[in-house]
N, C-alpha and C positions, 0 to 999 in steps of 0.2 A: 717152948716157944716164948720169946721175950715179949714184953708188953709193946715195944716199938714195932716189932714185926707183925703183931696182931692188928695194930691200928693202921698199918700201911695200906691195906686194901680199901679201908674206909676213906683215907685221905685221897687216894687215887680216884675213888668214885666222886668225892666232892670236887676235886680238881677238874675231872671230866665234865661234871655238871656245870661248873662255872664257865668252862670253855664253851660249852654249847650255848649257855645263856649269852655270853659275849658275842659269839658268832651271830646268834639270832638278833641281838641288839644292833650289831653293825649292819646286818642285812636289812633291817627295817629302818635304819637311820635316814637314808635318802627320802623315803616316803614320809617319815615323821617330820623331817625338816621342811619338806615341801608343804605339808599340811599346816605347819606352824606359820610359815611365811605367807601361805594363802590366807590364814586367819588374820595376820597382821596387815594384809593388803599389799605387801610388797612383792610376793613371788609371782604375781600375775604378770609383771613386766619381765621381758627378756633383755636384760641390760648387757651391752657389750661396749668395750672401749672404742673410741673413735677420735679422729682429728678434727678440730673445729677452728673457726676463725676467732680473732680476738673480740668480736662483737656478739658472740653467742651468750645468751643469758640462761641461767639455771631455772628450770621450771618449778623447783621446790623453794629456793630462797631468793630468786630474782636477782642474783648477783652474777658478775661476769665469770665465764668459765675459761680457764687456760687449757692448752692442748694436752697437758699431762694428766688431767684429772676429769676428762669428759666421759660420761657414760650415756649411751643412747639405746632406747628400746626399739628393737627391730620391728615391732608390731604396731605400736601406736605413735612412734616418732618422738617421744618425750626425751629431752636431754637434761641431765642433772650432773652435779658434782659427784665424785666418788663417795665423799663423806655425807652427801645428802640422799644417798640411795635409800636408806632406811626411813627418811623423813617423807618420802613420796608415798602418801597414804591412799591415793586413788587407785582403784583397780583398773587394770588394762582391759578395755572392752574387747579388744581383738584377741586377747589371750585367755579370757575366762573360759572359753569352750574347750581349750586344749590342756587345761591344768591336769585333768584326769589322765589324759594321754601321756603327758610327761611323767607323771607318777608311775604309770604302768611301764614306761620305758626304763626308769630307774630300777624297778623291781625285777625286770626280766633281762636287762642288758647283760648280766653276768651269765645268763644261761642260754641266750640266743646267739648263735654265731653271726658274724657280720655278713651281710648279704652283698653280693657284687653290685656295682653301680648300675649295671644293665637292668637289674631288678627294680631299681628305684626310679631311674630316669629312662625315658624312651630312647635317648641317644646322647652321645657325648656333647653334641652341640647344644642340646637343650640343657644339659647339666651346666655347661659354661655360661649359658644365658642366665640361668637362675643364680648361680653362685660365683661366677667368675669375678665380676667387678666388686661384688659385696665383700669378698675376702680381702681385697685390697684396702678397704676402709675399716677393717676390723670386724665386719659383720659376717658371722659364720652361722650356718644352719646345719646342724648335724643330720646325717642320713637317718638316724634313729628316730627323728621327729617326723619323718615323712609318713604320709597316709599308708603307703604300702607296708612299711616296716611295722607301724603300730597295729594295723589290721592283721598283719602276719603273726603278731605275737598272740592274738586271740585264738582260742580253739574253735573248732567247727560248731561247737555247741553254744558259742557266745551269742548274746542278743544281737539280732540284726539292727535294732535301733541304736545300740551302742556303737556298732561298727559304722553306721551311717553318720552319727554325730562326730566320731573321731575323724572320719574321712573328710567331712565337710569343713570341720574346724581347721585341720592342718592344711587342706587345700587352699582355704582362704588365706592362711598364713603365707603360703608360697605366692599366691596371687598378689598379695600386698607387697611382698618383697620385690616382685617384678615391676609393679606399678611405681613404687617409690624409686627404684633404681632407674627406670626409664625416665622418670620425671626429673631426677637430679642430674643424670648424666647425659642421656641422648637429647631430650627435648630442650633442656636448659642450655647445654653447650652449643647446640645449633643456633638457638636464639641469641646467645651472647656473641657467637662468632659472626653472625650476620650483622649485629649491631655495631661491631668494631671492624667491619670489613674494609671500609674506606680508609680508616687510620692505619690498618695493617698494610694496605697497599702503599700508602705514603711512607710508612716506616721501614720498608724493605731495604732501603739504602742506608739506614741508620742503626743497624744491628751491631755494628762494631763499637767498641768502647771509645774510640777516638778517630780523628781524621787520619792519623798516621797508620792505623790498622785498617781503615776503610779503603784506601787507595792502594794501587799496585806498588810493590817495593821498588821497582825500577823507576816509576814515576816519583816516588818519594825521594829517591836519592838525587834528583835534579834540583831540589829546593834547598835554600839556606835554612839554618837552624831557626832564625827569627821568623821566617815565613811559616815553617812547620808549627812553631808555637802559636802563631796568630791563627792559622787555619784550625788548629786543635780547639781553640776557644770558640771560633765561629761555628765549628761543628757541634760543640757542646751547646751553644745557643740554639741551633736548629734542632738538635736532638731533644733537648729539654722542652722546647716549645711544642714539639710533636707529642711528647709524653703528656704535657699539660693538656693538649687538645684531646688526647685519649681519655684523660681523667674526666674532662667535661662531657665527652660522649658517653662514658659509663654512667655518670650522674643523669644524663638526659635520657638515654635509650634503654638503660638497664633498670636503674632504680626508679626514676620518675615514671617512665612508661609502664614498668611492671606494677608499681603501686596503683597507678590509675586503671590499668586494664584488668588486673587480677583482684585487687582489694577494693577498687572503686572508692578510694578515699575522697573526701570532700575537697573542694578547691582551696579552701582556706588552709587546711593542713598541708596540702601539696605546696602551696605558696610559701608557707613557713619553712618547709624543708628545702625548697629549691628556689630561693629568692634570687632574682636577676640572672637566672641560668641562661635564658635565651639570649639576652644581650651579650653575655660573656662568650657564648659560643660564636656569635656573629663577629665580635671583635677579634678573637684569636683565630678564627677561620680565615678571616681576611689577612691578618698579619702573617700567619703561617703560609698562606698562599703566596704572598710576596717573597718570603724567604725561600721557599721551594722553587719559585720561578727564577730567582737570582742564582740559585744553585744550578738549575737546568741551563741557564744562559752561560754559566761558567764551566760547563763540562768540556773536556777535551774532545775534539772531533773523533767520532768512531768509538767512544768509550761511554760507559754508563756509570762508572764509579770514580774516575779520576777527574777532579775539579779543583780549581783554586779561585776563591772569591776575592777579588781585588777591592771592590767598593761595597760597603754595607752601611756607611754612615747616613746616606740619603734616606734609606728605608727606615732606619732607627729614628732619625730626626723627624720624619713625617709621622711616625707612629706616636711619638711622645710630644707632639705639638698640635695646636689647633683643635679641630673637632674630634679626631681620634683620642687625643689626650683627655678632652672633656668627657667623652663617653666612658673612658676607663676610670676616670675619677669618680663619676657618679655610680657606676656599677660596682666597682670594687669597694667603695666606701659603704654602700648599703649591704653588699654581700658579707663583708667582714664584720659589720656591726651586728648582723643577724646570725652570725655563726653560732654563738652560744645558744640562742633560741632554737636554732635548727637541731642542734645536738640534744637539747632538752626534749623537744617534740619527738625525736627519734627514740630516746630512752623510754618515754612514756608509751610509745607504740609497742616497744618490746615487752613491756611489763603488762600492758592492758589488752593487747590484741594478739591472740595466738596465731592468727593467719599472717600477720606482719612478722612475727617471730620466725615462723616457718619459712617465709619468703627470704628474709635476710640470712637465715641459716643456709638455705639452698644456694643463694648467690655467693656466700662466703666459701662454700665448698668447691666452687668452680675453679679449675686450674687456670682458665683464661682470665680470671679476675683476682688472682692472688695479689696480696698486699693492696687491694683496692676495696676495702670495706667502706661503708658509708662515711664513718667518721674520718677515716684516712683520706678519702677523696675531698671532703670539705676542708680539712686542714691543708692539704696540698694546694688547693685553689687559693686559700687565704695567704699562703706563703709566697705564691708565685710573683706577685707584684714587687716583692723585696729583692728578687734575684736579678732584675734587669740592670740596676746601677752597677752591681758587682761584675756582671759579665761584660758590660760595655767598658768599664774601667780596665779590665784585663785585656780586652781587644785593643784598647787605646795604648796600653803600655807596650805592646809588641808591634805597633804600627809605625812605619818609617815615613811614608808619604805624607807631606805636610797638608795637602788639601784634604785627604781622607782623615788625618788626625784632627783637623779643624772641624770637620763635619761630625766626627765621633765625640769631640769635646762638647759641641753644642747638644748632641743627643744625650750625653751624660748629664749635662746641666738640666735639660728638660725632664729627664727621668727622675732626677732627684727632686726637682720642684713638684713633679706629679706625686711622688711618694709623700712629700711633706703635705701637699694639699689633701691627699687621701687620709692621712693621719689626722689632720685638723677636722675634716668633715666627719670622720669616724668619731672623734671626740665629741663633736656637736650632736651627732645623732644619738650617741650613747647617753649624753646628758639629757637630751630631749626625751628619750625613752625612760630615763630615770625619773624625770618630772611626772610623766604620765603614770609611772608605777606608784610614786608617792601619792599622787592625786587619787588613784584607785584605792589606796589603802587608808585614805582619810574619810572619816564618816561625813557624808554630805550635810548632816544636821549640825555638825560641830563648826562653829564660827569663832573668829577672833575679833576683839575690840581694839581698835587703834587709838592713837592719842586723842583725836578729836571726837571719839565716841562712835564713829562709823563702823560698819560691819565688814570685816574682811572674810570673804568666802573662799573655799578651796578652789573654785574655778578661776580665781585670780592668778593662781600659780601657772596655769596653762599658757597665759599670754606673755610669760617671762622666760628668759633663758637662765639656765643653771650655770653659774660660773665656777663654784667650788662647793664641796660638801664634806662634812666630817662630824666627828663627835667631840663636843666640848663640855666643859663643866661650868655651870652657871651658879654663882654664889650671890645669895640675897643677904641683906643685913640681918645678923643674928641667926643664920641658918647654915646648914652644911652645904657642901658642893652637891649640885644636882646634875646628873648626866642628861644632856640634851643633844638632839640631832639638829645641826645648824645648816641651813641652806643659804648660800650667798648667791643672790639672783641679780637681775638687771639693775634694780633700784632699791632692793630691800634685803634685810637679813631676817630669816624666818626661823623661829625656834620651835621644834617639835619634840614630842615625847612618844615613846613606844608603849602601847598598852594593849594587851590581849592580841598581839600580832597585828595591831593597827596603829596608825599614827593619830595623835591629837595635838592641838596647839598647847604649848606649855602655859600652865596657869600659875604664875608667880606674881610678884608685886609690880611687875612692869608688863606692858603689852608684848605679846610674842612676835610682833612684826615691827621691825626697826627700819626706818627710812635711811637711805645712804646719802641724802641731801646734806652736804657739808658735815658729814660724820667725821669725827677725829678718833684715831686709834693711838693709845699711849701705853707703854709698858708699865707695869707696877713695880715701884722701887723695891729692891731687896727680894723680889720674887721673879725668878727667871722663867717661870711658866705662866705668869698671869698678865692680863692686859685689860685696859679700860676702853670701852667704846662709848664715846660721849656724843650725844645728839645735839642739834642746834635748836631743839624745841624750847618753848618758853613756859616754865623754866626748863633748863637743860636736864636731860636724863643721862645717867651713867650706868652702863651695864658692866659688871665685873665677870670676866670670863677667864677660864684656865684651860691650858692645853696639857697634853701628856708629856711633852718635852719642850726644851728650849727651841730646837729647830722647827718644831711644829708651830710654835708661837710666831717665829719669824716668817714662816710660810703663810700663815693666816694673815699676818699684818700686811705682807706684800699684796696678797690677793685683795684684801679689803681696800687698801689705799688705791690700787689700780682701778677697782670697781667704782670708787668714789670719784676719781678723775673722769671716768667715762659715763657717769650717771646722767641720764637725760633729765631735762627740766620737767617740772610738773605740768607745764602747759603742753608739752609734747607727749608726756607719758604720765597720766594721772595715777595716783596711788590706787584708787578704787574706780573701776570703770562702770558707768551706768549701763543698764540693759540696752538702751537705744544705741549707745556707742559700741557696745559689744556686738550687736547685730550688724552694724555697719562695718565693723572690722572683719567679721566673719565673711560678709559678702565680698568685701574687697579681696580677702585672701582667696576666696573661691574664684573670683574673676582673674586674679593673678595666676592661679593655677591653670585656668582655661587658656589664658594668653600664652603661658609656657607650653601647653600642649599644642596649641596652634603653631607656635614658633618651631617646635620640634617637627611637626608634620611638614611645615614649609621647608625646613632644612632637608628632610628626607626627599621631598619632591624635587628640590634642586639637584640633589645627588642622583636621583633617578633620571632626570632630564640630561644631566651631564653624561651619565653612562650611556643613555640612548644616543646622544649626539656622537659620542666616541665610536660606538658600534656602527652608526649610520654613515658618518663621514670619514672615519679613520683618523681624526685629529682630536686632540685633547683640548678642553676648555679650562681656562684659569678660573678659579672660584669667583674672582672679582669681575669676570666678563660673562656673567650668566644672563644678562639682560636680553640678548638675542634669542635665548632659549624659549622665552615666553611670548615672542612675537607671533602674531597670527594674521594671515592674509584673508580677513573676512570683513564684511561691511560693518560689523559691530566693533571692530578693533579701535578705530579712532574715537568713538564715543566712550568706550571703556577706558581708553587712556586719559581722556578728559576727566572722567569720574575719579580715577586714581590720583590725578594731579590735584584735583580739588580736595580729596581726602588727605593728601599730603600737606596741603596748605593749612587745613583745619588742624591737623596734628601739630604743625609748627606753632600755630597760635596757642594750642593747649600747652605745648612745651614752654612757651614764654610766660604763660599765666600760672602755671603750676610746675613745681619741681619734684613732684612725686615720682617714685620709681615706676609705679603702675602706668602712668601716662607715657613715660619714656618707652616702656615695653610695647604699648599699643602702637606708638609711632614707628617703632622699629619693625613690628609685624607688617604694618602697611608698606613700609619701604621694601621689605623682603618680598611681599606679594607683588609689588610693582616690578621687581626684578632690577 
């Protein structure tokens, strides 16, 4: 016998032994992996892939999650990136009791035959209730995890306590799946559907993409191509206005109401998220009602879908003129200005409040609210005001009737003026907020010395308007360029420096506050980015400033020269205000605000009286003929009229003796109250 043949049985035994070891290792691998993951704290979660909205945040890294990489724990609701799965170190409380059960399933699944569904679920309907909708979202619960299967794996000699623990833990898993599913699908969907019920009824006639597809084909063939084009644009105006109203309703009835009722957020946070939402809903509800009424009046007899709107310019002109335009200007300017703050507060809620994160996730999963996340809704509202001039221009381009074209031209002009006014007010509000932000970052103990030695305090910035702001480089004699933050305000230039994420007044060889009274700006010869600011002090002072580019120097020069021309005199606007004058100014500002509030209430009162008169008599009142609305057939009426006439005469005397805006507004309020 050869040596090779003698060693063959030994090699076969060794090979057989290694095979047995490999099989045993493979057999124990699931349990070992489960144990290792449990030790790391990650196996306790039952992660499954799911579809999320663009606003969902990762619980591990607090960053946005896209639809391709979202994982959700079916037991505790935690949502993470796929690559953040291992970083989630917290143990799932709801799954800690079933870890042993899952390990037993891995050990015995290869030896236990699959049981029929009737042994796991009482009926097919119950099976569909538990797992039907979950599977659609990627959430699957294997039958091997059910209490019946796990307890079935145990022998009759197994501990009764262990069987009870496994049964209770897995049953709680199924109960949580049912509760989460009912919350996100049944309850939420019914709530959202009821919130949007009125807009859905209004939108049933605007499901088609265009007017050409909304009307009957035989009716369409009766119209000229230019008419069809015009009606398509009018239909687009009505359809997009309806969609805009739906967006406002979602913000009002889904997000705001949900955050108030479920999370009980404080009023300041709610106001930051939904600024001017109620006035916007009122404005567009009225506008949409007029448009829909015009459509209803234009329907063909006996038809609910065939209509041709001949006149629309009167509604558009009314909406973008007078009081409606003023309401739109104020509400949109403030809403758009606070847009960034609302988004910031929303992101802070997602990162700090788990209940808010769960709320926004649940809303984002709703099919009824697809593409209507919170940020998307806010952005859609801010963009709406820019759409009207474009739509009106397109309607005008396809209008043949001269009278209608004239009315549309006026509406187009008014809409553009409104858009310009909103942009200007937004710029003013943003600059005002910027001044408040800078003031909050200034140390109240830090002051600046002006030319005459007086103290310039940070509170002085609040009574001035910010005209321009930017970073410049200040050069002192014998020193390098020093970066400074420059504020061009109503009557001064202010130089600030940033230190420890705070602002301080620049401390160089000249005062950090430069008056604009008779200030001269001159370019530096042979330096395309440098300029001199020369004051009229005695002796004159010269500030050498440098910009980052030649164009920026030109821009700063223009802004400073324009501010110098409009700079008020020191008699009207002192450089430093005394405490006594500051208190008087604040009281006047409060009185002015109260007068504006009274004036607003009087306007609303006139509108209510007009509507009441229309409903009572069936005739409309012109806004200039509202005097009769306030007449009363009582004994006190003549005496009240004499008092109002005397108040009017006193107001006239005040107007002649003082030309302040405050007195003018008081006089106007008295005239409006008199009717």
